[in-house]
MARBAKOL-811697 format. One line per field, with one value per residue (C-alpha): residue number from 1; x, y negated, z negated. Coordinates in steps of 0.001 Angstrom, whole numbers. Each point is the difference from the previous one (the first is absolute). Layout:
num <- [NUM:...]
u <- [X:...]
v <- [Y:...]
w <- [Z:...]
This chain:
num <- [1:2:3:4:5:6:7:8:9:10:11:12:13:14:15:16:17:18:19:20:21:22:23:24:25:26:27:28:29:30:31:32:33:34:35:36:37:38:39:40:41:42:43:44:45:46:47:48:49:50:51:52:53:54:55:56:57:58:59:60:61:62:63:64:65:66:67]
u <- [208228:-3656:-758:1499:-2101:-3221:728:626:-2535:-1662:620:-3721:-94:2971:-1720:-3184:1852:1807:-3272:-1615:2843:-104:-3778:273:2741:-1981:-3032:1913:1501:-3417:-1244:2118:-1904:1289:2377:-1894:-3446:-2165:507:3780:-53:-2075:2356:3048:-1668:-474:3559:2587:2010:3269:-801:-453:2618:1190:-1984:-3159:380:474:-2984:-2141:862:-618:-3274:-1568:1146:418:-2922]
v <- [-26460:931:-1419:-3388:-222:706:-2559:-2992:-2812:-881:-3530:-802:826:-2305:-2839:586:-102:-3189:-1620:973:-1501:-3235:-297:575:-2619:-2537:642:-696:-3220:-1270:129:-2934:-3308:-2918:-2327:-3037:1611:34:3769:-443:-2751:2228:2956:-2138:-1426:3570:1058:-468:-3176:1897:2150:-2961:-712:-3552:-110:1201:-2659:-2728:1236:197:-3560:-1246:1846:592:-2831:-2974:574]
w <- [129511:381:-3452:914:3157:-1855:-2746:2246:-72:3271:1321:-105:-3706:-599:1837:-1935:-3320:983:1074:-3301:-2024:2022:-400:-3747:-312:2017:-2160:-3174:1268:1070:-3600:-1180:-73:2047:-1832:-1241:56:-3117:-295:173:-2643:-2290:597:-799:-3124:-1304:913:-2795:622:-500:3056:2353:2636:609:3247:-1737:-2696:2601:2030:-3149:-936:3533:689:-3419:-2275:2343:2367]
């Protein structure tokens, strides 16, 4: 029983870990360029056409081809 009490994680450590994971996730999602921007058009041009979704293809045509 003593071993179980000493191995428990404190609530503040759990909150800190959760905050770190959320910050990391938010940081990754902020790296994607905005749809329709020049950076996004360049990124899509370099991406293999077979990997495009239907929405990406439509957005590419709308924002990059038919400006």
